[in-house]
C-alpha positions, 0 to 999 in steps of 0.5 A, a space after each residue: 243126105 250123106 254127112 261126108 265122104 271118108 277115105 280110110 287108109 288101113 291095111 289091117 282088114 279087121 280095123 278098116 272093116 270095122 271103121 267102114 261099118 261104123 261110119 257108114 252106120 253114122 251116115 258117111 260114105 266110106 271108101 277103104 284103101 289097104 295101101 298108100 298107092 291105092 289111097 292116092 289113086 282113089 283120092 285123085 279119082 274122087 275127093 274125100 272130105 276127110 282121110 283117116 290115114 294109118 302110118 304103117 302101110 305095106 307099100 309106103 308109110 303114111 307120112 309119104 302119102 300125106 306129103 304127096 297129098 299136101 304137095 298136090 294142088 287138088 288134094 292139099 286142102 283135105 283134112 287128114 287124121 293119122 291113125 297109128 300104134 305109135 305114141 311118141 312125141 316125135 311121131 306126132 310132131 312129124 305128122 303135124 309138120 307134114 300138114 296132118 290135122 289130127 293124130 289118134 293112137 291105137 287102140 282108140 276110142 271109136 266115139 273119140 274118133 267119130 268126134 274128131 272126124 265130125 269136127 274136122 269136116 265141120 271146121 273145113 265147111 265153116 272155112 268155106 273151103 269145100 262145097 258139101 254137094 260136089 266136095 270140091 274146093 269153093 270160094 276161099 280156095 278158088 280165090 287163093 288159086 287165082 292169086 297164085 296165077 297172078 304170080 305164076 311164071 308157067 303157062 296156064 289156062 283158066 276155064 269158067 264152066 257153067 251148067 246151062 239150064 241148071 235152074 230149070 232142072 232144079 225146078 222140075 227134079 228138086 234139090 236131091 236130084 241137083 245134088 246128084 247132078 253136081 256130084 256127077 259134074 264134079 266126077 266128069 271134071 275130075 276124070 277129064 282133068 286126069 286125062 288131059 291135065 297135070 297133077 298141079 291142075 285145080 278144080 273148084 266149085 264157084 257156086 251152084 251151077 258154076 265150076 272153074 278149072 285151072 290147068 297148066 297142061 298144053 292140052 286145054 283145048 282138048 280138055 275143054 272139048 272132051 268136057 263138053 262132049 262127055 257132059 252133054 252126052 252123059 247128063 241125059 241119065 239124070 233125066 226121066 225116059 220121057 224127057 230124054 226121048 223128047 229132048 226137053 223138060 216142061 216147067 209147071 207153067 207149061 214152058 219148055 226148057 232144053 236139056 242141060 249142056 256145059 258152057 265153057 270159056 277159056 282164057 290163058 296167059 299164053 295169049 293175054 296179060 292180066 292186071 288182076 284176078 277180076 279181069 281173069 274171071 270176067 274175060 273167061 265168063 265173057 268167052 263162055 257167054 259167046 254163042 257157038 261159032 263166034 270168034 274167039 280171038 283173045 282180047 288185047 289186055 297187054 299193059 
């Protein structure tokens, strides 16, 4: 299993290629971006667990990239290690003030960088800020976002998302297949939020088969419909040909289970008032559990 996903942002091919080969050999998934704009695009498309960021880039400096990442909700939690030729105290302070987690100067000791990368990823995991399977924010960061909703003046929608029949899939296909399935789900969620959402939207992995989306977009319904459509169709690639053809899987005890689908419940402050974050999550879960075609009128929770 991969130790984590690293994004190397470096325009010097020799350095970036050396880092790609070295960290791939250490068991990490490594992507390389030669420009700051490429780094922002790749990060939005698939969240890395850590970014090694050169300060001197051809299109924008690393400080600008770091500032953009820190100001965007979905990327604000990602650890960043600055990589630079400079060794001045003012440059270190500038990077740390922007929210960088560490700083290493060229020429660097690759073993030292390996330890800094390992420690940063493990520290993030210990703080339970990211789920290592989906690489999405988990419990603590989800709670932080929910607290922000209670103070938000903008219109928002909260989505409770569950992968139906996930446990049956896990029983038949095993843990490794489930990890791949969760990565697929995270990718679908990210791409659809990019399509219909805003830069401030948040995607979290609440646990195992449960995800959340907080969107400030006016297209929450289109987002929901597109998520269900894409997941229900594309999840079939994670099943064997036989299971796809017959439309169900068979458990060891002989019982059958349908293929996985996505269930989504949505609540919004455009139609409801909420007393606390528990009310948000409970009403969204209740909406998700309603059978297809059931009325979706909002519950009156006005104070």
